[in-house]
Backbone as CSV, one residue per row, in Angstrom:
resi,resn,N_x,N_y,N_z,CA_x,CA_y,CA_z,C_x,C_y,C_z
1,MET,163.824,-10.793,-18.854,164.456,-11.503,-19.499,164.160,-12.705,-18.034
2,SER,164.481,-14.266,-19.391,164.435,-15.582,-18.367,165.586,-15.357,-17.396
3,GLU,164.931,-16.428,-16.556,166.420,-16.696,-15.361,167.724,-17.991,-15.832
4,GLN,167.003,-18.233,-17.363,168.102,-18.917,-18.214,169.220,-18.011,-18.836
5,THR,168.566,-16.968,-18.944,169.715,-16.474,-19.692,170.771,-15.345,-18.858
6,LYS,169.640,-15.101,-17.888,170.860,-14.433,-16.213,172.171,-15.167,-16.209
7,GLN,171.226,-16.271,-16.312,172.808,-17.682,-15.702,173.375,-17.872,-16.720
8,SER,173.311,-17.363,-18.119,174.368,-17.576,-19.032,175.012,-17.207,-19.026
9,ILE,174.502,-15.262,-18.985,175.421,-14.050,-18.906,176.186,-14.474,-17.044
10,ALA,175.530,-14.982,-16.736,176.611,-14.745,-15.080,177.733,-16.260,-15.500
11,GLN,177.797,-16.967,-16.302,178.671,-18.887,-16.667,179.902,-17.823,-17.056
12,ALA,179.159,-17.194,-18.879,179.937,-16.381,-19.627,180.833,-15.493,-19.142
13,PHE,181.135,-14.829,-17.945,181.074,-13.800,-16.988,182.313,-14.883,-16.174
14,ASP,182.000,-15.799,-15.887,182.493,-15.938,-14.483,184.122,-17.416,-15.777
15,ARG,183.682,-17.275,-16.490,184.673,-17.820,-17.850,185.257,-16.556,-18.442
16,ALA,185.144,-15.839,-18.808,185.801,-14.538,-18.534,187.256,-13.495,-17.818
17,ALA,186.098,-13.622,-16.432,186.724,-13.408,-15.266,188.321,-14.758,-15.270
18,ARG,188.037,-15.735,-15.204,189.071,-16.729,-15.090,189.978,-16.250,-16.045
19,SER,189.825,-16.569,-17.348,190.551,-16.343,-17.829,191.115,-14.709,-18.263
20,GLY,190.793,-13.532,-17.898,191.226,-12.698,-18.447,191.820,-11.594,-16.633
21,LEU,191.791,-12.052,-15.914,191.366,-11.122,-14.910,193.010,-11.602,-14.439
22,VAL,193.690,-12.830,-14.789,194.760,-13.373,-13.869,196.144,-12.675,-14.874
23,ARG,197.352,-12.890,-13.614,198.284,-12.725,-14.621,199.216,-13.782,-15.435
24,GLU,199.172,-14.364,-14.432,199.762,-15.685,-14.916,198.647,-16.861,-15.096
25,PRO,198.928,-17.876,-15.797,197.718,-19.070,-16.103,197.975,-20.012,-14.508
26,GLY,199.096,-20.177,-13.977,199.033,-20.537,-12.722,198.203,-20.088,-11.405
27,ASP,197.696,-18.440,-11.738,197.084,-18.091,-10.107,196.004,-18.475,-9.987
28,LEU,195.239,-18.581,-8.827,193.991,-18.766,-8.189,193.280,-17.549,-7.930
29,LEU,191.822,-18.181,-9.326,191.105,-16.494,-9.063,189.825,-17.788,-8.347
30,GLU,188.879,-17.266,-7.518,187.849,-17.475,-6.220,186.876,-16.394,-6.966
31,ILE,185.894,-17.020,-7.749,184.744,-16.073,-7.360,183.268,-16.996,-6.771
32,ALA,182.894,-15.478,-6.149,181.274,-15.929,-5.285,180.232,-14.684,-5.730
33,GLY,179.103,-15.286,-6.220,178.472,-14.456,-5.817,178.096,-13.101,-4.319
34,ALA,177.740,-11.798,-4.576,177.956,-11.011,-3.543,176.906,-10.669,-3.255
35,ASP,175.784,-11.553,-3.773,174.203,-11.448,-2.764,173.628,-9.555,-2.555
36,GLY,174.562,-8.102,-3.364,173.681,-7.511,-2.978,174.192,-6.889,-2.019
37,ARG,175.701,-7.602,-1.247,176.096,-7.038,-0.122,177.414,-6.501,-0.641
38,LYS,177.779,-5.167,-0.276,178.558,-4.399,-1.149,179.655,-3.983,0.377
39,SER,180.801,-4.479,0.434,182.341,-4.077,0.980,181.775,-2.678,1.064
40,PRO,182.605,-2.415,2.325,183.018,-1.266,2.655,184.051,-0.375,2.110
41,GLU,184.159,0.807,0.943,184.562,1.569,0.438,186.193,2.017,1.338
42,GLN,186.962,1.425,0.207,188.613,2.357,0.729,189.007,3.603,0.091
43,PRO,190.217,3.901,0.614,191.257,4.523,0.344,191.444,4.201,-1.170
44,GLY,191.036,5.197,-2.148,191.916,5.505,-3.272,190.891,4.134,-4.666
45,GLU,189.693,4.309,-3.433,188.900,2.836,-4.711,187.925,3.415,-5.728
46,LYS,187.962,2.759,-6.807,187.272,3.493,-8.475,187.001,2.916,-8.967
47,LEU,185.858,2.737,-9.626,185.289,1.601,-10.669,185.696,1.834,-12.117
48,LEU,186.131,0.661,-12.336,186.479,0.594,-14.178,185.194,0.008,-14.304
49,VAL,185.038,0.968,-15.132,183.586,0.317,-16.217,183.712,0.313,-17.839
50,ILE,183.885,-1.081,-17.881,183.406,-1.255,-19.740,182.147,-1.454,-20.337
51,THR,181.893,-0.435,-21.034,180.635,-1.853,-21.922,180.484,-2.008,-22.801
52,ILE,179.894,-3.609,-22.643,179.655,-3.677,-24.493,178.183,-3.515,-25.052
53,SER,178.297,-3.212,-26.044,176.546,-2.871,-26.830,176.643,-3.445,-27.272
54,SER,175.265,-3.982,-27.666,174.625,-4.065,-29.296,173.382,-3.080,-29.583
55,PHE,172.565,-3.043,-30.446,171.246,-3.344,-31.166,170.243,-3.632,-29.543
56,VAL,169.953,-4.669,-29.209,169.086,-4.410,-28.445,169.669,-4.700,-26.403
57,PHE,170.811,-4.019,-26.261,171.569,-4.245,-24.876,172.335,-3.416,-24.642
58,ARG,172.399,-3.264,-23.542,173.819,-2.894,-22.957,174.381,-3.180,-21.857
59,LEU,175.413,-3.931,-21.979,176.058,-4.313,-20.537,177.535,-3.759,-20.492
60,LEU,177.242,-2.843,-19.119,177.780,-2.105,-17.956,178.758,-3.218,-17.236
61,THR,180.196,-4.237,-17.287,180.803,-4.372,-16.400,181.512,-3.268,-15.788
62,ILE,181.607,-4.187,-14.186,182.142,-2.022,-13.412,182.440,-3.180,-12.232
63,PHE,183.834,-2.735,-12.533,185.066,-3.558,-11.075,185.346,-2.162,-10.737
64,ARG,184.931,-2.549,-9.424,185.767,-2.035,-8.009,187.072,-2.153,-7.502
65,ILE,187.632,-1.711,-7.776,189.611,-1.955,-7.351,189.872,-0.767,-6.956
66,ALA,190.722,-0.921,-5.182,190.934,-0.385,-4.690,192.573,0.100,-4.516
67,GLU,193.597,0.961,-4.440,195.050,0.900,-4.515,194.927,0.301,-3.180
68,THR,195.407,-1.443,-2.908,196.172,-2.105,-1.992,197.251,-2.348,-2.263
69,PRO,198.003,-2.049,-1.174,199.715,-3.128,-1.386,199.338,-4.412,-1.722
70,ALA,198.547,-4.614,-1.890,198.244,-6.240,-2.543,197.794,-6.414,-4.109
71,ALA,196.861,-5.562,-4.279,196.526,-4.851,-5.445,197.835,-4.470,-6.437
72,ARG,198.460,-3.700,-5.301,199.707,-2.596,-6.400,200.998,-4.359,-7.024
73,THR,201.445,-4.734,-5.514,202.296,-5.966,-6.170,201.438,-6.474,-7.156
74,TYR,200.646,-6.683,-6.993,200.111,-7.564,-8.408,199.600,-7.505,-9.421
75,PHE,199.506,-6.872,-9.398,198.288,-5.670,-11.259,200.284,-5.232,-11.533
76,VAL,200.492,-4.254,-10.429,201.335,-2.697,-11.507,202.604,-4.014,-11.597
77,ARG,203.486,-4.506,-10.534,204.483,-5.397,-10.870,205.795,-4.206,-11.739
78,GLY,206.303,-3.738,-10.807,207.430,-3.063,-10.660,207.045,-1.471,-11.537
79,ALA,206.190,-1.659,-11.934,206.060,0.231,-12.833,205.236,1.245,-12.240
80,ALA,205.995,1.907,-11.109,205.653,2.839,-10.268,205.367,4.135,-10.361
81,ASP,205.323,4.123,-11.603,204.445,5.698,-12.385,203.060,5.248,-13.044
82,ARG,202.962,3.679,-12.788,201.305,3.420,-12.913,200.457,3.265,-11.848
83,THR,199.225,3.518,-11.503,197.982,3.066,-10.742,197.843,2.064,-10.702
84,VAL,197.581,1.053,-9.339,196.465,0.280,-9.887,195.516,0.077,-10.886
85,THR,194.837,1.016,-10.651,194.018,1.014,-11.559,193.807,1.358,-13.334
86,GLU,194.918,2.000,-13.708,195.495,1.696,-14.690,196.396,0.474,-15.528
87,ALA,196.566,-0.389,-14.830,197.516,-1.477,-14.485,196.036,-2.328,-14.810
88,PHE,195.480,-2.436,-13.504,193.682,-3.177,-14.389,193.780,-3.201,-15.150
89,ALA,193.570,-1.995,-15.795,192.797,-2.300,-16.787,192.609,-2.259,-18.005
90,GLU,193.873,-2.995,-18.098,194.214,-4.154,-19.008,193.901,-5.201,-18.947
91,LEU,193.697,-5.781,-18.062,193.153,-7.040,-17.299,191.734,-7.376,-17.736
92,ALA,191.276,-5.938,-17.452,189.544,-5.748,-17.256,189.648,-5.858,-18.539
93,ASN,190.247,-5.280,-19.479,189.835,-4.674,-21.296,190.161,-7.150,-21.872
94,LEU,190.850,-7.234,-21.777,191.214,-8.913,-21.855,189.749,-9.672,-21.021
95,CYS,189.165,-9.618,-20.236,188.354,-10.027,-19.446,186.834,-9.634,-20.121
96,CYS,186.658,-8.750,-19.834,185.314,-7.943,-21.094,185.421,-8.865,-22.696
97,GLY,186.773,-8.291,-22.823,187.150,-8.839,-24.628,186.420,-10.385,-24.836
98,ALA,186.802,-10.949,-23.551,186.789,-12.468,-24.010,184.875,-12.661,-23.402
99,LEU,184.345,-11.578,-22.363,182.790,-12.244,-22.649,182.143,-11.822,-24.102
100,SER,182.846,-10.763,-24.663,182.179,-9.746,-25.422,182.852,-11.052,-26.990
101,ARG,183.341,-11.900,-27.530,183.674,-12.941,-27.724,182.330,-13.858,-27.787
102,GLU,182.191,-14.426,-26.544,181.389,-15.172,-26.399,179.751,-15.319,-26.342
103,MET,179.855,-13.660,-26.432,178.256,-12.807,-26.324,177.757,-12.765,-28.503
104,SER,179.274,-12.575,-28.766,179.163,-11.950,-30.634,178.695,-13.354,-31.107
105,GLY,178.923,-14.495,-30.462,178.250,-15.648,-31.727,176.902,-15.754,-31.481
106,HIS,176.158,-14.756,-30.484,174.656,-15.245,-30.551,173.959,-13.061,-30.789
107,PHE,174.766,-12.037,-30.597,174.796,-11.054,-30.638,175.476,-10.232,-31.906
108,PRO,174.756,-10.360,-33.241,176.156,-9.892,-34.667,175.937,-8.398,-33.699
109,HIS,177.108,-7.542,-34.539,177.728,-5.977,-34.512,177.506,-5.570,-32.781
110,LEU,178.402,-6.372,-31.778,178.184,-6.191,-30.639,179.673,-4.733,-31.056
111,ALA,179.803,-3.750,-29.688,181.243,-2.910,-29.384,181.215,-2.685,-28.073
112,MET,182.868,-2.347,-28.217,182.766,-2.219,-26.047,183.768,-0.909,-26.320
113,SER,183.348,-0.649,-25.226,184.022,0.877,-25.062,185.890,0.532,-24.085
114,ILE,186.001,1.688,-24.684,187.307,1.901,-24.167,187.267,1.415,-22.197
115,PRO,188.787,1.105,-21.461,187.837,1.173,-19.525,187.592,2.700,-19.357
116,TYR,186.817,2.774,-18.547,187.186,4.713,-17.862,186.499,4.239,-16.512
117,THR,186.911,5.395,-15.882,186.705,5.809,-14.452,185.973,6.404,-13.973
118,LEU,184.927,5.711,-12.725,184.157,6.602,-11.928,184.522,6.737,-11.038
119,ASN,184.073,7.354,-9.833,183.908,7.718,-8.638,182.810,6.300,-7.680
120,SER,183.680,5.754,-7.247,182.977,4.382,-6.549,181.496,4.177,-6.207
121,ARG,181.047,5.606,-5.276,179.730,6.102,-4.922,178.515,5.731,-6.697
122,CYS,178.747,6.109,-7.503,178.626,6.311,-8.601,177.658,4.693,-8.546
123,THR,177.985,3.848,-8.004,177.026,2.256,-7.875,175.909,2.511,-7.430
124,ALA,175.559,3.645,-6.687,174.453,4.017,-5.464,173.051,4.084,-6.825
125,PHE,173.370,4.388,-8.059,172.871,4.523,-8.984,172.434,4.102,-10.092
126,LEU,172.782,3.124,-10.199,172.680,1.487,-11.168,171.043,1.099,-11.310
127,GLY,169.937,1.298,-10.154,168.499,1.474,-10.229,168.458,2.314,-11.141
128,GLU,169.132,3.871,-10.971,168.480,5.202,-12.094,168.584,4.054,-13.533
129,LEU,169.397,3.069,-14.176,169.192,2.686,-15.202,168.427,1.736,-15.635
130,LYS,167.404,1.183,-15.095,166.460,0.213,-14.699,166.587,-0.844,-15.572
131,PRO,167.769,-1.923,-14.800,168.338,-2.852,-15.581,167.596,-3.802,-15.512
132,GLN,167.971,-5.051,-16.283,166.571,-6.035,-16.230,167.884,-6.939,-15.691
133,TYR,168.902,-6.911,-15.487,170.078,-7.899,-14.915,170.644,-7.775,-13.956
134,LEU,170.427,-7.278,-12.792,171.879,-7.019,-12.459,172.824,-8.009,-11.221
135,SER,173.769,-7.710,-11.312,174.289,-8.797,-9.995,176.046,-8.673,-9.883
136,SER,175.896,-9.246,-8.911,177.482,-8.766,-7.905,178.384,-9.765,-7.734
137,TYR,179.352,-10.075,-7.436,179.870,-10.867,-7.434,181.402,-10.131,-6.869
138,ASP,182.240,-11.079,-6.112,183.157,-10.679,-4.914,184.678,-11.678,-5.304
139,ILE,185.435,-11.228,-6.124,187.018,-11.773,-6.787,187.800,-11.782,-5.724
140,THR,188.314,-13.085,-5.664,189.716,-12.825,-5.297,190.653,-14.030,-5.667
141,ILE,191.797,-12.719,-6.174,193.235,-13.211,-6.104,194.116,-14.080,-5.961
142,ASN,194.624,-15.110,-6.019,195.909,-15.864,-4.916,196.038,-15.743,-3.652
143,GLN,194.641,-15.362,-3.268,193.205,-15.483,-1.834,193.740,-14.180,-0.956
144,SER,194.715,-12.993,-1.387,195.118,-11.620,-1.236,194.284,-10.472,-1.826
145,VAL,194.206,-10.398,-3.453,193.907,-9.459,-3.708,192.442,-9.363,-4.044
146,ARG,191.615,-9.193,-3.545,190.200,-8.261,-3.946,189.832,-7.552,-4.233
147,LEU,188.569,-7.454,-4.834,188.227,-6.559,-5.824,186.147,-6.682,-6.295
148,GLN,185.337,-6.586,-6.369,184.337,-6.880,-6.624,183.685,-6.071,-8.566
149,ALA,183.188,-7.147,-8.729,182.512,-7.198,-10.500,181.084,-6.842,-10.354
150,THR,179.908,-5.892,-11.218,179.489,-5.519,-11.263,178.899,-5.765,-12.182
151,LEU,177.647,-6.323,-12.872,177.133,-6.866,-14.192,175.812,-6.127,-14.368
152,CYS,175.835,-4.839,-15.159,174.382,-4.285,-15.059,173.890,-4.095,-16.573
153,MET,172.570,-4.814,-16.943,172.276,-5.431,-18.368,171.220,-3.936,-18.736
154,CYS,170.665,-3.366,-19.549,169.669,-2.872,-19.459,169.336,-3.133,-21.086
155,CYS,168.232,-3.613,-21.237,167.738,-3.826,-22.799,166.621,-3.286,-23.433
156,TYR,167.222,-3.176,-24.145,166.040,-2.287,-25.284,165.207,-3.398,-26.066
157,ALA,164.466,-4.328,-26.194,164.511,-5.323,-26.654,164.465,-6.798,-26.617
158,PRO,163.787,-7.480,-26.427,163.771,-8.761,-25.493,164.650,-10.042,-26.048
159,VAL,165.755,-10.059,-24.827,166.569,-11.094,-24.861,166.596,-12.046,-23.845
160,ASP,167.390,-13.874,-24.925,166.686,-14.517,-24.633,168.479,-15.352,-25.018
161,ILE,168.590,-15.931,-24.193,170.139,-16.640,-24.201,169.876,-18.164,-23.968
162,PRO,169.980,-19.039,-25.028,169.842,-20.368,-24.288,170.458,-21.078,-23.995
163,ALA,170.233,-21.788,-22.802,171.862,-22.232,-21.922,172.742,-23.472,-22.813
164,GLY,173.771,-22.729,-22.433,174.855,-23.215,-23.003,175.338,-22.523,-24.600
165,SER,174.358,-21.383,-24.717,175.192,-20.451,-26.078,175.884,-20.303,-26.467
166,LEU,176.702,-19.930,-25.635,177.448,-18.710,-24.813,178.994,-19.562,-25.062
167,ALA,178.958,-20.849,-24.477,180.700,-21.102,-24.380,181.194,-20.791,-25.608
168,VAL,182.271,-20.586,-25.909,182.482,-20.773,-27.442,183.979,-21.648,-27.521
169,GLU,184.226,-21.979,-28.849,185.835,-22.974,-28.419,186.623,-21.867,-28.076
170,GLU,188.085,-22.060,-27.781,188.943,-21.372,-27.992,189.711,-22.009,-28.938
171,ASN,190.228,-20.810,-29.704,191.063,-20.868,-30.590,192.061,-20.260,-30.769
172,SER,193.501,-20.565,-31.005,194.785,-19.946,-30.802,195.878,-20.146,-31.693
173,GLY,196.597,-19.040,-31.694,197.561,-19.546,-33.314,196.558,-19.135,-34.559
174,GLU,195.499,-18.264,-34.463,194.984,-17.893,-35.538,195.881,-16.414,-36.081
175,LEU,196.181,-16.445,-37.096,196.294,-14.945,-37.691,195.294,-14.647,-38.035
176,GLN,194.784,-12.795,-37.577,194.040,-12.096,-37.730,194.493,-11.139,-38.524
177,LEU,194.091,-10.183,-39.403,194.377,-8.981,-41.442,193.420,-8.471,-40.609
178,PHE,193.502,-6.995,-40.128,193.062,-5.756,-40.073,193.479,-4.913,-41.314
């Protein structure tokens, strides 16, 4: 996998995170490469995983989020019977849906899993998947809510994404019939 392909995926994830992980359009989302750093595990921390798959690759998007007061206030918003992970799953699904839409213009026949949770210690075993691309990001929303995202891409055939080819034109107001 070329550096250009890795950069295209990182840029597409950045756009998807900025559009999908915030509750309000005016919310401030900061995203920075984690460079292999892993913040200490927090009580109640879970991994929320969404997989985007094609015939040539599997891309795991892994969000590390903890049950903190700031996260509860931001994501749950009054639904006392929901956990932070359950509430965040909706936004994570929007983020990965945006990423999948960008990639679908270049890779036909993409499928996306429903969000599922894993124990936070599972990230120690990502190397066992022998990924061609592994990158982590620290994400902060409104300078108070913190989470981490990891992209883990395993390829079954050569994957090449030309620079700028994943950016898509946003359409709105279209009616889709199913």
